[in-house]
C-alpha positions in Angstrom: 16.5 -4.4 -32.4 16.7 -5.7 -28.9 16.0 -2.2 -27.6 12.9 -2.0 -29.7 11.5 -5.3 -28.6 12.1 -4.4 -24.9 10.2 -1.1 -25.5 7.3 -2.8 -27.3 7.2 -5.4 -24.5 7.0 -2.7 -21.8 4.3 -0.9 -23.8 2.0 -4.0 -23.9 2.6 -4.6 -20.1 1.7 -1.1 -19.3 -1.4 -1.2 -21.6 -2.6 -4.5 -19.9 -2.4 -3.0 -16.5 -4.3 0.1 -17.6 -7.3 -2.0 -18.8 -7.9 -3.7 -15.4 -11.4 -3.2 -13.9 -12.3 -2.5 -10.3 -15.4 -4.3 -9.2 -16.5 -4.4 -5.6 -19.5 -4.1 -3.1 -19.7 -1.7 -0.2 -22.3 -1.5 2.6 -23.2 2.2 3.0 -25.7 2.3 5.9 -28.7 0.3 4.7 -27.6 0.4 1.1 -25.5 -2.0 -0.9 -23.4 -0.1 -3.5 -21.7 -1.9 -6.5 -18.7 0.1 -7.6 -17.4 -0.5 -11.1 -14.3 1.2 -12.4 -12.7 1.4 -15.8 -11.5 4.9 -16.9 -13.5 6.4 -14.0 -16.0 5.0 -11.6 -19.7 4.2 -11.8 -21.8 3.5 -8.7 -24.9 1.3 -8.7 -27.6 0.8 -5.9 -28.1 -3.0 -5.6 -31.6 -4.1 -5.2 -32.9 -5.4 -1.7 -31.9 -8.9 -1.1 -28.9 -8.9 -3.5 -25.7 -10.1 -1.9 -23.4 -10.7 -5.0 -22.4 -8.6 -7.9 -24.2 -11.1 -10.2 -27.5 -10.2 -8.6 -27.7 -6.9 -10.5 -30.7 -7.3 -12.8 -32.5 -4.3 -11.3 -29.5 -2.2 -10.1 -29.8 1.5 -10.6 -26.9 3.9 -11.4 -26.3 6.7 -8.9 -24.7 10.0 -9.6 -21.0 10.1 -8.9 -21.2 13.4 -7.1 -22.6 11.5 -4.1 -19.5 9.4 -3.7 -15.8 9.9 -2.9 -12.9 7.5 -2.8 -10.0 8.4 -0.7 -6.3 7.7 -1.2 -6.6 4.3 0.7 -9.5 3.1 -1.5 -12.2 3.7 1.0 -15.6 4.7 -0.4 -17.6 7.5 1.1 -21.4 7.9 0.3 -22.9 11.3 1.2 -19.8 12.0 3.4 -20.1 8.7 5.4 -17.5 5.9 5.2 -18.8 2.6 3.7 -17.7 -0.8 4.7 -16.3 -3.2 2.1 -18.2 -6.5 1.7 -16.5 -9.7 1.0 -17.2 -10.9 -2.5 -16.7 -14.5 -3.5 
């Protein structure tokens, strides 16, 4: 019985980790890109003047083929490395 409970506990912990979302902003040249990840990534062009993720009423989704994320988590837009913005 103890072995069963240990297995169930481990399964819940692993499942909780798998449902975490990635949510960040990158400055890619003159563009501010909002990256959202949950079972894959979606990339949004933030409207001019936006500086936070919550300022996204008019954001536009961009095709994923324009982006690449390397092993260190750096975002590349059209082959150029982007700079991570501080999000508070």
